[in-house]
C-alpha positions in Angstrom: 60.3 -52.3 -166.8 60.6 -54.6 -163.5 63.5 -54.9 -160.9 64.0 -58.1 -162.5 64.6 -57.2 -166.1 66.6 -53.9 -164.9 69.3 -56.1 -163.2 70.1 -58.0 -166.1 69.7 -55.0 -168.0 72.3 -53.9 -165.8 75.1 -56.5 -165.6 75.1 -56.8 -169.4 75.7 -53.3 -169.4 78.0 -52.8 -166.8 81.8 -52.9 -167.8 83.2 -56.1 -165.6 86.2 -55.4 -163.6 88.7 -56.6 -162.4 89.5 -56.2 -158.9 92.4 -58.9 -159.0 94.6 -57.2 -161.3 93.3 -53.3 -159.9 94.2 -54.9 -156.2 97.3 -55.9 -157.8 98.4 -52.5 -159.6 97.6 -50.7 -156.9 99.0 -53.2 -154.1 102.8 -52.1 -156.5 102.4 -49.1 -156.9 101.7 -47.8 -154.1 104.7 -50.4 -152.0 106.4 -49.5 -154.8 106.1 -45.4 -153.3 106.5 -46.7 -150.0 109.7 -48.7 -150.7 111.6 -45.8 -152.6 110.6 -43.7 -149.4 111.9 -46.1 -146.8 115.1 -46.8 -149.8 115.3 -42.5 -148.9 114.7 -42.9 -144.9 117.6 -45.3 -144.0 119.5 -43.4 -146.9 119.6 -40.4 -144.7 119.9 -41.9 -141.0 123.2 -43.4 -142.9 124.5 -40.2 -143.7 123.1 -38.7 -140.1 120.5 -37.1 -140.0 117.7 -37.4 -136.7 115.2 -39.8 -137.1 113.3 -37.1 -137.2 114.8 -34.7 -140.0 115.3 -37.9 -141.8 111.0 -38.3 -141.9 111.1 -34.8 -142.7 114.2 -34.5 -145.9 111.9 -37.8 -147.1 108.2 -36.4 -146.5 110.0 -32.9 -148.7 111.5 -35.3 -151.0 107.9 -37.1 -152.3 105.8 -33.8 -152.0 108.2 -31.7 -154.5 108.6 -35.2 -156.3 104.4 -36.2 -156.9 104.3 -32.1 -157.8 107.2 -32.9 -160.6 105.4 -35.5 -162.0 102.0 -33.9 -161.6 102.8 -30.9 -163.9 104.4 -33.7 -165.8 101.7 -35.9 -166.4 103.4 -38.9 -165.3 101.1 -38.4 -162.1 98.2 -38.5 -163.9 99.3 -41.9 -166.4 100.7 -43.5 -163.5 97.5 -43.2 -161.1 94.9 -44.7 -164.5 97.3 -48.0 -164.8 97.5 -48.4 -160.6 94.1 -46.8 -159.3 93.9 -46.8 -155.7 98.0 -47.4 -155.2 99.2 -44.0 -156.1 96.9 -42.5 -152.8 99.2 -42.8 -150.9 98.5 -40.0 -148.0 101.7 -37.6 -148.7 101.9 -38.4 -152.5 98.4 -38.0 -153.1 97.7 -35.1 -151.4 100.5 -32.9 -152.9 98.9 -34.1 -156.3 95.4 -33.2 -155.2 96.1 -29.9 -154.6 99.0 -29.0 -157.6 96.7 -30.7 -160.5 93.4 -28.4 -160.4 96.2 -25.4 -159.8 98.5 -26.2 -162.3 95.2 -26.5 -164.9 93.4 -23.7 -163.8 96.6 -21.4 -164.1 95.9 -20.0 -167.0 93.1 -18.8 -165.3 95.4 -16.3 -163.0 96.9 -16.1 -160.1 94.1 -15.6 -157.7 91.3 -17.2 -159.6 92.6 -20.0 -161.4 95.9 -21.0 -159.1 95.2 -20.0 -155.9 91.2 -20.4 -155.6 91.3 -23.8 -157.2 94.7 -25.7 -155.6 92.4 -26.6 -152.5 88.9 -27.5 -154.5 89.9 -31.2 -153.2 92.1 -30.5 -150.7 90.7 -27.5 -149.1 88.0 -29.4 -146.9 90.6 -32.0 -145.6 92.6 -29.0 -144.6 90.2 -27.2 -142.6 89.2 -30.6 -141.0 92.5 -31.2 -139.8 92.6 -27.6 -138.8 88.9 -27.8 -136.5 90.0 -31.1 -135.5 93.1 -30.1 -134.1 92.4 -26.9 -131.8 89.3 -29.1 -130.2 91.4 -32.0 -129.7 93.9 -29.4 -128.1 91.4 -27.5 -126.4 90.2 -31.0 -124.5 94.0 -31.7 -123.8 94.4 -28.1 -121.9 91.1 -28.2 -119.9 91.5 -32.0 -119.2 95.2 -31.7 -118.3 
């Protein structure tokens, strides 16, 4: 098989991707999640919370909501519809920790939930921890 024949075969058998439609779905769902966060933030500020505390409250609500929606299998359905729109850092990260933990709960608390919960998020946590230590040391010695 020549390279030209192979390229033709790939084009014929590959599924067609609706890039514009997928981008629009991701934009709308991701934007909706951000808009909910902003509305919550504005409400907390209006109730007298400081900017910092309002942000903490919103982060907590978004994390708990993402975990509950993951447990109820709603987050997966939204993710299939919106694609990258559900990978907004705070809700996507909560989903990436909760989904494997929920999926492997029948294997027990330690080997199931405890071990599987960090399969996706573990490298991110390790990288963040190591990077923060390095930045902290650089800051300490340069200052």
